[in-house]
C-alpha positions in Angstrom: -60.2 61.4 133.0 -63.6 62.1 131.5 -62.5 61.1 128.0 -61.2 57.8 129.3 -64.4 57.2 131.2 -66.5 58.0 128.1 -64.4 55.7 125.9 -64.4 52.8 128.4 -67.2 50.8 126.7 -65.1 50.6 123.6 -62.4 48.7 125.6 -64.8 46.0 126.8 -64.1 42.5 125.7 -67.8 41.7 125.5 -70.5 43.5 123.5 -71.9 46.6 125.1 -75.6 47.3 124.7 -77.1 50.7 125.6 -80.8 50.7 126.3 -82.2 54.3 126.2 -85.4 55.4 127.8 -86.1 59.0 128.8 -83.4 61.6 128.2 -80.1 61.0 126.3 -78.3 64.3 126.0 -74.9 65.7 126.4 -72.7 63.2 128.2 -75.3 60.4 127.8 -74.9 60.8 124.1 -71.1 60.6 124.5 -71.5 57.3 126.4 -74.2 55.7 124.3 -72.3 56.3 121.0 -69.5 54.0 122.3 -71.9 51.1 122.7 -71.9 48.2 120.2 -75.7 48.1 120.0 -78.1 50.9 120.9 -81.8 50.3 121.6 -84.4 52.9 122.5 -88.1 53.7 123.0 -89.8 55.9 120.4 -90.4 58.7 122.9 -86.8 58.9 124.2 -85.3 62.4 123.9 -81.9 62.7 122.3 -79.8 65.8 121.8 -76.3 67.2 121.2 -77.3 70.3 123.1 -73.9 71.6 124.1 -74.6 74.8 122.0 -77.7 75.5 124.2 -75.6 75.4 127.4 -72.5 77.1 126.1 -70.2 74.2 126.9 -67.7 72.5 124.6 -67.9 68.8 124.1 -64.6 66.9 124.0 -65.6 63.4 124.9 -65.6 62.1 121.3 -69.3 61.9 120.3 -68.7 64.4 117.4 -66.1 62.1 116.0 -68.0 58.8 116.7 -71.5 59.7 115.6 -70.6 60.3 111.9 -69.3 56.7 111.7 -72.6 55.5 113.2 -75.1 57.4 111.1 -73.1 58.2 108.0 -74.8 61.6 107.6 -72.6 64.5 108.4 -75.2 67.1 107.3 -77.7 65.8 109.9 -75.1 65.7 112.6 -74.0 69.3 111.8 -77.6 70.4 112.0 -77.9 68.9 115.5 -74.5 70.3 116.7 -75.1 73.9 115.3 -78.7 74.2 116.4 -78.9 72.1 119.6 -82.1 70.5 118.1 -83.4 67.5 120.0 -84.7 64.4 118.3 -86.8 61.4 119.5 -86.3 57.7 119.4 -88.2 57.3 116.1 -85.8 59.8 114.4 -82.8 58.0 116.0 -84.0 54.8 114.4 -84.7 56.4 111.1 -81.2 57.9 110.9 -79.5 54.8 112.1 -78.3 55.9 115.5 -80.2 53.0 117.2 -81.5 49.7 116.0 
């Protein structure tokens, strides 16, 4: 059920725009990576922090994000370390526009 919910924006017949302000971690990352367009503030906080909370992500972000940013090394760093990044880095790497 959660996987279907997280993937629901991909099934929309109209473009989906995610506007990110504040925190975008864990499930929020799963949801925003399904959007067609992602916009953010420079000080927004992003993170694939599952490793910090000892949970296993299975909502698809680890499969979707490499297609968005085209940098598997950067993604692996985030997954393995739980390092957070801000909106400026998200823009630099290509996660948001």
